SEDREN-41622 format. One record per residue: residue in three letters; z, x, y of N, C-alpha, C, O in turn. Coordinates in steps of 0.001 Angstrom, whole numbers, plus 500000, padded with zeros to 6 digits. Layout:
REM residues N
ALAZXYZXYZXYZXY
...
***
This chain:
REM residues 318
MET549795160541813848548888159640813126547443159846813610547185159920814812
LYS546515159937812662545124160189813031544480158938813624544766157821813192
PRO543613159128814613542930157977815222541874157411814273541424158087813348
LEU541495156183814516540465155548813703539072156075814063538208156226813200
LEU538875156348815349537551156730815848537616158011816670538520158190817487
SER536663158889816450536492160078817297535225159895818127534130159743817586
ILE535392159913819453534258159773820371533938161153820933534777161770821589
ILE532737161632820677532343162990821059531369162940822233530312162315822153
VAL531743163611823327530906163615824535530563165059824917531403165745825499
PRO529355165538824605528924166860825065528601166786826561527994165819827021
ILE529009167809827314528885167741828778528257169022829319528695170128829000
TYR527230168853830137526645170010830817526039169579832149525021168888832189
ASN526680169997833237526165169797834607525733168354834901524607168096835327
VAL526659167433834661526360166011834929527453165391835812527828164237835610
GLU527957166146836777529061165644837587528725164325838280529619163529838568
LYS527461164093838545527026162868839217527280161626838364527509160539838895
TYR527240161790837038527341160640836137528601160625835274528919159603834665
LEU529316161737835214530378161906834226531502160888834350531956160349833341
LYS531955160617835557533066159674835720532692158279835241533501157593834615
GLU531477157864835534531026156539835073531045156479833547531445155472832962
CYS530612157554832915530615157631831457532035157523830899532304156701830023
LEU532935158356831410534311158383830909535046157082831197535790156591830348
ASP534847156528832371535513155265832721535070154133831796535876153276831434
SER533806154129831417533319153064830532533977153139829154534138152118828485
ILE534353154334828733535051154507827453536513154104827584537048153384826740
LEU537149154571828642538580154308828827538877152838829108540012152398828924
LYS537892152081829546538090150651829833537929149764828598538074148544828686
GLN537634150365827462537470149582826238538789148918825832539839149557825912
PRO538763147648825396539982147024824879540436147678823574541619147637823237
PHE539511148273822850539835149043821651540414150391822085539832151066822934
ASP541552150789821514542178152031821998542579153007820890543225154016821171
ASP542208152728819638542592153613818540541529154709818366540799154743817375
TYR541471155588819349540452156635819317540967157918819955541965157920820677
GLU540263159003819672540412160249820414539088160492821118538019160240820562
LEU539170160979822335537973161248823133537841162761823275538638163403823960
ILE536834163319822627536643164770822605535544165148823594534372164830823391
LEU535940165827824662535000166248825702534651167719825487535524168586825543
ILE533387167990825243532938169368825033532224169829826297531058169500826515
ASN532927170591827128532307171123828342531511172369827970532077173435827728
ASP530202172219827928529320173249827384528857174227828467527664174369828733
GLY529838174896829084529510175914830081528967175366831382528133176009832020
SER529421174192831790528943173593833048529243174499834233530292175141834288
THR528310174544835181528501175356836386528785174489837612528939175006838718
ASP528855173177837416529198172282838531530670171889838405531478172688837932
ASN531023170702838811532423170271838838532876169573837553533957168986837529
CYS532088169624836508532418168915835268533726169402834639534506168606834116
SER533954170703834694535173171266834106536422170645834718537339170242834002
GLU536455170569836040537606169993836745537746168499836450538860167999836296
ILE536635167798836373536679166362836064537272166143834673538127165276834493
CYS536826166916833702537348166800832334538855167033832292539594166248831698
ASP539302168107832922540731168440832908541567167375833607542672167066833162
SER541056166815834688541811165786835409541946164517834573542982163854834625
TYR540936164176833819541009162993832942541961163243831780542681162336831361
ALA541970164467831257542864164797830143544326164697830555545175164317829748
ILE544625165034831802545997164909832318546417163447832360547580163124832121
MET545468162560832664545766161134832800545889160402831467546561159374831388
ASP545253160916830425545210160174829157545356161133827978544538162036827800
LYS546390160935827182546693161851826082545696161749824922545688162604824036
ARG544863160716824924543848160594823869542678161553824089541846161738823201
ILE542620162156825261541488163024825607541772164476825239542798165038825622
LYS540850165072824491540879166502824186539712167153824926538591166646824889
VAL539969168256825584538898168966826292538693170332825651539645171088825457
ILE537462170634825329537109171950824803536118172587825776535024172065825993
HIS536513173721826361535621174465827255534980175599826457535685176379825816
LYS533671175695826490532980176730825732531774177236826517531284176544827409
PRO531290178440826193530059178926826835528890178026826470528896177379825423
ASN527900177988827328526752177117827084526010177505825811525619178656825616
GLY525830176506824955525117176750823700524148175650823337523484175710822303
GLY524067174635824198523135173544823937523792172330823309524929172388822842
LEU523052171227823308523578169943822844524021169970821388525092169460821058
SER523216170555820521523557170583819097524866171309818848525728170820818118
GLU525013172476819456526237173257819265527448172509819802528512172533819184
ALA527299171847820943528408171079821519528806169926820602529993169695820371
ARG527825169209820083528129168119819144528816168651817894529758168040817389
ASN528341169795817395528944170378816199530398170761816439531238170582815557
PHE530709171290817632532095171573817999532915170299817917534036170300817409
GLY532346169213818422533042167931818381533311167469816968534418167028816656
ILE532308167564816105532473167167814701533561168002814038534410167472813321
ASP533530169309814282534505170215813666535932169923814117536884170208813390
ASN536085169359815304537421169076815839537824167609815713538921167231816123
ALA536952166791815155537238165358815031538183165087813866538112165742812826
THR539067164113814054540005163727812992539897162250812631540565161794811702
GLY539075161500813345538948160072813095538170159755811829537467160607811284
LYS538304158526811373537570158058810198536098157850810538535222157991809685
TYR535843157508811812534480157238812270534126158146813445535001158633814160
LEU532815158363813627532325159209814719531358158429815597530533157654815114
SER531484158657816905530529158101817866530151159202818847531017159913819355
PHE528855159339819112528366160331820070527893159616821331527118158663821258
ILE528361160079822479527913159510823747527417160643824638528130161623824854
ASP526212160513825148525698161503826098526381161298827442526601160162827863
SER526714162382828110527594162323829280526959161737830536527651161533831534
ASP525660161465830507525036160787831649524778159306831348524156158602832143
ASP525266158844830189525130157444829802526474156736829914527476157356830269
PHE526500155443829614527773154712829561527635153539828600526537153247828126
ILE528751152866828311528755151778827331529365150516827920530146150577828870
SER529002149365827348529583148096827786531039148030827330531435148728826397
LYS531824147196827986533267147160827721533610146654826323534724146869825845
ASP532662145982825660532904145458824315532182146278823241531891145773822157
PHE531900147527823549531074148337822655531759148657821329531112148633820282
TYR533047148952821356533708149455820158534488148437819326534398148468818099
LYS535240147546819944536223146757819202535639146022817997536055146263816864
ASN534687145134818232534141144351817120533342145207816143533301144926814945
ASN532716146244816661531947147125815777532854147906814831532563148014813640
VAL533942148445815354534873149176814499535598148209813566535870148554812416
ASP535913147012814040536522145991813172535609145688811988536066145546810854
TYR534320145591812271533369145321811183533379146470810167533411146236808959
LEU533353147689810657533364148842809759534632148884808919534595149242807742
GLN535743148521809526537008148483808801536988147440807689537561147645806619
SER536328146329807954536267145232806976535168145439805935535144144765804905
ASN534267146369806209533146146638805296533049148142805071532160148803805608
GLU533955148666804288534093150112804149532944150776803400532855152003803353
ASP532070149969802819530912150548802148529790150898803124528830151573802752
VAL529910150438804377528878150713805385529042152138805920530115152510806395
ASP527978152926805840528032154339806238527793154547807723528387155436808333
PHE526931153734808303526852153732809760526342152400810285525641151648809608
LEU526726152154811515526415150902812190525460151195813339525719152090814143
VAL524367150458813426523351150654814461523633149709815623523703148495815437
CYS523792150260816810524174149475817988522954149038818803521845149540818616
GLN523191148098819700522167147685820658522160148669821826523150149360822065
TYR521051148733822547521003149662823673520123149121824787519286148241824588
CYS520347149685825969519558149342827151519033150633827759519807151530828095
LYS517733150722827897517093151881828517516906151557829991516205150603830330
PHE517521152336830869517396152002832291517102153246833123517510154357832785
ASP516383153026834221516003154133835095516333153847836553515827154519837451
GLY517185152847836789517534152467838151516666151347838682516991150722839692
ILE515556151093837997514645150013838403514533148972837290514720147775837510
ASN514222149463836091514058148570834947515227148696833985515714149798833730
ASN515671147579833457516724147554832447516194146806831222516186145575831187
ASN515758147557830234515177146945829041516162147001827883516428148071827335
VAL516704145840827512517697145770826444517003145527825109516188144613824978
THR517334146353824121516845146159822757517983145577821934518996146239821709
LYS517816144345821487518885143648820772518640143667819268517507143794818803
ASN519731143539818524519656143476817068519938142065816574520720141331817180
VAL519312141697815496519728140524814728520689141060813675520308141944812908
PRO521940140550813608522923141100812673522377141146811242521890140143810720
LEU522464142307810629521899142456809287522531143645808575522600144746809121
LYS522987143410807363523464144496806516522342144876805559521764144020804890
ILE522043146162805504520998146651804603521666147532803553522194148599803865
ASP521635147072802308522333147801801244521393148225800121521822148522799006
ASN520119148247800438519107148678799484518472149961800011517991150001801144
LYS518470151002799194518011152318799652516566152277800157516238152907801162
LYS515718151546799466514317151460799879514190150770801237513394151188802078
GLU514979149711801447514927148986802718515511149820803856515026149760804986
ILE516561150603803555517114151525804557516050152546804950515824152809806131
PHE515413153105803948514336154079804138513252153502805053512814154154806001
GLU512830152276804754511761151638805529512193151351806963511405151503807896
TYR513455150934807136513935150626808485514090151892809329513613151948810462
ILE514749152896808779515032154121809538513753154827809983513704155402811070
PHE512736154783809155511491155468809495510460154545810151509296154914810305
SER510897153353810530509996152432811225510148152591812736511033153308813203
ASP509291151925813491509370151963814950510506151095815485510789151108816683
LYS511156150340814600512272149482815026513529150302815315514413149862816049
TYR513599151496814731514801152332814847514560153456815844513576154187815738
ILE515462153591816817515369154696817768516158155875817206517335155749816867
CYS515498157007817117516090158162816448516978158951817408516570159984817940
SER518198158452817623519174159104818506520570158930817924520919157846817455
ALA521364159987817953522710159923817378523585158899818085524451158288817458
TRP523369158701819393524235157796820150524058156333819782524893155506820149
ILE522990155992819065522743154593818707523636154131817557523731152933817289
ASN524289155072816878525064154735815677526551155039815820526952155902816602
ILE527362154311815048528752154689814804528809155042813322528524154203812467
TYR529177156283813021529097156806811658530468156903810993531489157029811668
LYS530478156843809674531617157356808933531609158875809118530556159510809048
ARG532771159441809349532795160898809568532295161660808339531717162740808471
GLU532513161106807153532118161811805931530595161966805803530119162792805024
VAL529832161172806569528372161351806585528033162774807027527062163369806560
PHE528859163312807944528618164655808485529425165735807754529625166830808281
LYS529878165423806557530662166395805792529907167711805602530493168787805722
SER528618167628805310527824168848805109526587168884806007525647169639805756
ILE526599168058807057525458168005807980525896168446809373526943168024809864
ARG525100169286809999525331169661811388523979169652812124522918169800811517
PHE524055169475813429522836169475814236522284170901814336523063171849814446
PRO520967171071814300520370172412814350520478173019815750520052172409816730
LYS521036174195815835521227174838817136519889175258817746518989175738817057
GLY519794175062819047518614175509819766517395174631819635516319174986820116
LYS517548173469818979516411172569818788516449171425819795517522170940820156
ILE515273170999820245515119169758820984514718168698819959514043169013818979
PHE515127167445820175514921166365819197515679166669817910515178166481816802
GLU516922167152818104517781167479816973518129166261816121518385166394814924
ASP518139165071816732518471163855815990517412163546814930517738163123813821
GLY516149163758815280515081163547814310515101164595813211514755164314812063
TYR515505165796813569515517166906812615516467166642811449516153166979810308
ILE517639166034811729518631165812810668518477164457809977519222164158809044
LEU517534163643810414517403162298809860517206162292808339517864161507807658
PRO516329163132807779516203163149806315517513163488805613517803162934804553
ASP518308164391806189519589164769805589520559163590805578521302163396804615
ILE520545162808806653521433161647806738521037160583805730521898160004805067
ILE519744160320805607519285159292804666519677159638803231519939158744802426
LYS519717160917802913520084161335801557521508160929801186521793160693800012
VAL522413160844802178523831160627801860524332159216802154525483158907801848
ILE523505158354802738523974157006803064523484155989802035522448156168801395
LYS524272154906801899523930153842800950523819152480801621523066151618801168
ASN524573152287802707524575151001803399524609151206804906525301152096805400
ILE523861150382805639523938150398807100524043148964807610523753148011806888
TYR524456148832808851524580147496809440523997147501810843524301148385811643
LEU523163146518811140522610146338812484523509145367813232523632144203812849
SER524135145842814295525117145042815032524524144450816308523678145058816963
ASN524990143251816640524596142630817921525768142591818894525803141766819806
GLU526731143497818690527922143568819541527842144774820467527615145893820006
GLY528025144562821759528065145664822718526696146268823002525728146045822275
ILE526650147041824089525390147682824494525655149119824945526586149382825705
TYR524830150029824469524839151415824928523783151534826024522627151161825823
TYR524188152058827190523266152191828322522738153624828401523454154558828764
TYR521470153760828049520807155056828012520054155284829320519133154543829660
ARG520463156321830042519887156603831352518630157472831220518667158555830636
VAL517530156981831770516277157742831779516232158564833060516187158008834157
ARG516244159895832922516269160782834083514978161571834185514419162014833181
GLU514514161740835413513273162481835649513407163955835280512417164604834939
ASP514646164494835348514842165914835054515218166157833597515626167262833238
SER515083165134832756515419165276831346514489166272830664513297166331830965
ILE515049167058829738514244168014828970513168167282828178512032167746828084
MET513536166133827608512596165404826770511441164816827574510414164455826999
LYS511591164714828888510508164167829711509554165259830196508502164965830764
SER509923166501829972509051167596830396507917167789829386508168168103828222
THR506674167603829829505537167760828919504929169155828997503981169460828273
ARG505467170005829872504904171344830055505632172405829234505269173580829286
ASP506643172011828487507476172946827753506940173095826323507020172157825530
ILE506401174259825999505840174487824664506910174339823595506659173741822549
LYS508112174881823847509186174790822854509540173339822557509799172979821408
LYS509550172499823608509841171082823398508864170487822399509263169805821455
TRP507591170746822612506576170211821710506745170765820299506652170022819322
GLN506992172061820194507132172675818872508331172105818119508252171868816914
ASP509440171883818825510634171322818188510422169877817754510824169486816658
VAL509790169087818616509516167684818274508592167612817062508821166821816146
LEU507558168432817060506623168440815940507292168935814665506981168459813573
ASP508207169887814800508952170392813647509809169286813039509900169166811817
ALA510439168474813898511248167352813413510370166332812694510735165826811633
TYR509219166038813274508285165112812618507831165660811264507670164913810299
ARG507630166959811213507196167578809962508260167414808876507938167118807726
ARG509522167606809245510607167412808276510654165968807791510842165711806601
MET510481165027808718510496163617808337509327163291807409509495162603806401
LEU508140163792807760506957163523806940507093164119805546506735163476804560
ASP507605165338805455507801165973804151508745165143803289508517164962802093
TYR509811164640803916510784163834803172510167162513802725510340162098801579
ILE509447161852803630508817160569803290507786160764802184507739159988801229
GLU506960161800802312505923162059801312506543162327799948506012161886798928
LEU507650163038799920508329163366798670508874162121797984508887162040796755
ASN509330161140798785509994159962798235509091158740798091509384157849797293
ASP508007158685798846507155157494798807505762157859799312505404157555800450
LYS504991158505798463503716159087798892502681158047799329501783158361800111
THR502798156820798834501803155796799167502253154915800320501568153955800675
SER503395155234800905504003154355801908503202154286803202502686155292803689
LEU503110153060803753502506152892805071503410153493806144502953153831807236
ILE504701153622805822505640154270806743505201155716806967505232156222808089
PHE504793156367805884504306157737806002503115157795806959503046158664807828
LEU502188156869806790500996156872807635501329156590809094500705157152809995
ASN502318155716809334502746155453810711503287156722811363502904157068812480
LYS504190157418810648504756158663811176503670159731811312503658160515812261
TYR502774159736810351501663160679810372500818160481811625500370161441812253
CYS500613159226811969499850158896813174500579159397814422499958159974815315
HIS501902159174814486502696159653815619502617161181815728502508161740816819
TYR502675161834814565502593163293814515501256163759815107501213164706815892
SER500170163085814721498846163481815209498735163309816721498164164153817410
ILE499288162206817231499251161964818678500066163023819412499658163522820461
GLY501237163364818839502065164414819426501338165744819472501394166455820475
LEU500658166080818390499899167331818349498780167346819390498595168335820099
LEU498049166260819473496957166192820448497479166280821878496877166939822726
ASN498602165614822140499210165697823477499662167121823788499472167616824899
ALA500267167777822784500738169151822972499573170089823282499652170916824191
ILE498494169950822515497312170791822730496693170503824091496237171413824783
ASN496683169247824461496126168851825755496903169478826912496315169851827927
GLN498237169594826759499080170171827810499021171696827815499235172322828853
HIS498735172291826672498786173753826574497453174304826049496476174417826789
SER497439174641824767496205175134824156496322174970822647497353174537822132
TYR495272175317821964495210175155820509496127176151819785496813175792818827
LYS496130177390820252496749178496819518498249178339819223498649178593818087
PRO499114177929820190500552177865819893500920176877818790502018176942818237
PHE500005175963818468500313174909817512499498175038816228499373174083815462
GLN498944176231816002498091176451814832498839176171813528498289175552812617
GLU500089176624813437500869176410812218501091174917811965500973174444810835
CYS501416174179813043501610172730812920500321172053812459500350171144811630
ILE499198172503813003497906171904812652497582172149811180497133171242810479
THR497812173375810717497560173701809310498409172829808400497929172311807392
HIS499683172671808768500587171836807974500137170383808012500131169705806984
PHE499765169911809181499296168528809348498105168249808437498035167201807794
GLN497178169189808388495955168989807607496192169089806104495314168740805315
SER497380169566805697497683169670804267498055168323803654498020168166802433
TYR498413167341804503498742166013803985497473165302803525496407165451804123
LYS497608164527802453496468163781801923496530162337802414497575161691802333
TYR495432161849802910495358160447803311493902160010803279493004160847803193
SER493662158715803346492293158204803312492039157294804494492973156727805061
THR490767157152804870490418156249805970490706154808805591490964153982806466
LEU490668154491804299490996153126803861492460152815804136492789151724804602
SER493340153774803849494774153578804110495046153448805597495881152642806008
ILE494354154230806405494560154215807853494330152826808427495008152422809372
SER493385152098807866493070150765808387494241149801808272494278148783808963
LYS495207150118807393496322149197807143497544149458808023498433148609808091
ILE497613150594808690498848150941809392498998150181810698498021149771811324
ASP500264150008811088500591149175812248500660150012813521501739150234814071
VAL499510150470813979499411151231815226498162150746815967497299150112815359
PRO498050151034817267496869150596818020495558151107817420495527152145816760
ILE494490150370817656493162150715817137492753152128817541492176152864816741
LEU493055152510818794492680153839819277493347154934818455492732155963818176
SER494614154716818063495334155701817254494693155835815872494571156942815346
LYS494286154712815288493601154750813991492282155522814111491916156311813240
PHE491597155270815203490315155934815436490503157449815531489695158217815009
ARG491590157873816211491880159313816334492062159940814951491539161019814671
LEU492819159241814086493077159784812753491788159932811948491590160927811251
ILE490928158944812052489651159015811336488808160182811861488189160905811081
LEU488790160361813193488063161488813783488632162822813309487885163759813024
LEU489975162901813228490610164139812775490206164459811344489961165616811003
LYS490138163436810514489759163655809118488311164151809014488000165024808203
ILE487443163588809837486015163917809756485683165240810448484956166066809897
PHE486221165441811664485795166578812489486826167706812609486473168813813015
GLY488087167447812265489103168480812391489717168544813780489231167908814715
PHE490780169310813907491584169311815129490912169998816308491040169544817446
ARG490208171069816051489677171846817176488680171019817996488741171002819226
LEU487777170345817314486775169553818019487396168318818665487094167991819813
VAL488268167633817920488883166414818460489772166737819656489818165974820621
SER490482167872819599491342168243820729490507168536821980490938168239823094
LEU489319169115821802488428169347822947487961168021823551487928167862824772
LEU487601167079822687487202165749823153488357165056823863488174164396824886
TYR489560165221823292490763164601823849491042165140825252491418164389826152
LYS490854166447825428491065167048826753490059166516827770490406166243828920
LEU488821166375827335487788165859828238488086164426828665487939164074829836
VAL488505163606827709488809162196827995489999162066828925490045161159829756
ASN490978162984828788492219162880829562492216163690830848493272163866831457
ARG491083164179831273491009164925832539491263164004833718491242164450834865
***
C-alpha cells in the first residue's frame, strides 16, 4: 500500500545535525509516510547514519548517489516518491513533533488544496524568530499570485507540503543556487488553491558556512539574480501594473548593487541590461512598500544608470 506522504531529505556532509533531523521526523505521531534519504555523495559519516536508521525503520529508503547538488538530490527524491503528498526537509533542520498530523489531515479533508504553507522558526543558536500564520485558504488565482510574490512568503521548498502532482512536470534546476525561487513561476502556473496553516513549526537552521550566506561567490549572485529575473518576467507578463512587480524589481536592483559592490560591474552586465529593459516610472516607485532608501536607489538608477550608481554605492559602503 502506498504511503500518504513522501518526506524527501537531501543529505550532504551534515553528520553534526543529521540525527536531530531524522529523530524529529520519526517522533511524529503521524506515521503514514515514507522517508526518502538522498545521500548526495557525503564524505563524512552521513552514509553510515542513513543506513543505520534504515535498518531500524522500514519506512526509510536510502539512495546513495555521487554528489550532484541539492536540486539533483531533490529530483531523485521526487522521482522515487510514491506518496500523495510531498514534503522537503533540509538535513540540517528539524521539525516540531506536531508538524505533520493536522496538516496532512487538513489536506486530506480539502483535496482541492495544492499546497499548504507551514510556520517556521529561523534560529542560529542565539535567536529564535518564529513566523506564524493566521489560518487562511486562498482559492483565488490573483490573491495566490499576490501572496506568493509578496514579502509575506518565504521562497523555500521546505515551507510547503505539496500535492505530488504539482511536480508532475516540474523539477529543480541542476547546478543552481536559489533553486526554489527559480521554479516558483512554474509552480504558480499549476496551482489553484493554497492554505496557510498555523499547525506545527519547521526549524530552519542559520549556518555561518551556508552557501547562501557567502557574499563573495559570483555564481551565487548570478543564480539568485537569474531566479529574480524569471520571477519578474512572469509577474510582468501576468500583471504589468502590479505593485508586486515593483517590489520584486526593487529587490532585484538591491541584489544587483550588492553583487557589483562585492565584485565588479562586468560579470553582471547581462543582468543589468535585462534589468534596464523593464519599464517603470518614478510615480509608481513612490507607491511600493519598501524603505525610503530603496525607493531612492531606484529613482537614481532610472536617472543615472547602473554604472554611476554602483560607483556611488561602493563609495558609501566602504
